C-alpha positions in Angstrom: 1.8 -10.2 1.0 1.3 -6.6 2.0 0.9 -6.0 5.8 0.0 -3.1 8.0 3.6 -3.0 9.3 5.2 -2.3 5.9 6.2 1.2 5.2 4.4 3.0 2.4 7.8 3.5 0.7 8.5 -0.2 0.9 5.2 -1.1 -0.7 5.7 1.4 -3.5 9.2 0.3 -4.2 8.1 -3.3 -4.4 4.9 -2.6 -6.2 5.1 0.7 -8.2 1.7 -0.1 -9.8 0.0 0.5 -6.4 0.0 4.3 -6.8 -3.6 4.3 -8.2 -4.8 2.2 -5.3 -3.3 4.7 -2.8 -4.9 7.5 -4.8 -8.3 5.8 -4.8 -8.2 5.8 -1.0 -7.2 9.5 -0.8 -3.6 8.9 -0.1 -1.0 10.9 -1.9 1.8 8.7 -0.6 4.2 8.8 -3.5 4.9 12.5 -2.9 4.8 12.4 0.9 8.0 12.9 2.8 6.8 10.5 5.5 6.4 7.5 3.1 9.8 6.2 4.1 8.9 6.2 7.8 5.2 5.7 8.1 3.8 2.2 8.3 0.7 1.5 6.2 -1.3 1.4 9.4 -0.1 4.8 10.5 -0.7 6.4 7.1 -4.2 5.0 7.0 -5.0 6.2 10.5 -3.6 9.7 9.8 -5.9 10.0 6.7 -8.9 8.3 8.2 -8.7 5.4 5.7 -10.2 2.0 6.3 -7.0 -0.1 6.8 -8.6 -3.4 6.2 -10.1 -2.3 2.9 -6.9 -0.7 1.8 -4.8 -3.8 2.6 -7.3 -6.1 0.9 -7.3 -3.9 -2.3 -3.5 -3.7 -2.3 -3.1 -7.5 -2.0 -5.8 -8.1 -4.6 -3.9 -5.7 -7.0 -0.6 -7.5 -6.2 -2.2 -10.9 -6.9 -3.6 -9.6 -10.2 -0.2 -8.4 -11.3 1.3 -11.7 -10.4 -1.4 -14.4 -10.8 0.9 -17.3 -9.9 0.8 -16.0 -6.3 4.6 -15.4 -6.1 4.5 -11.7 -5.4 6.9 -10.4 -2.8 6.2 -11.4 0.8 
């Protein structure tokens, strides 16, 4: 499960297919030098992104990629 405390880099390393989700929310995280340090919460706040909606979409996308529900936690 993806949480607000995970770093952006951690999410992208575990789930490389999340890049389009970040892009849809206006986040260019894969190319950002802060991805290794910023939590998802901090990145969303810095870019005025709805954190709840972002987390929901990231987790929905992860669940679709692994429908058995065994995606990384």
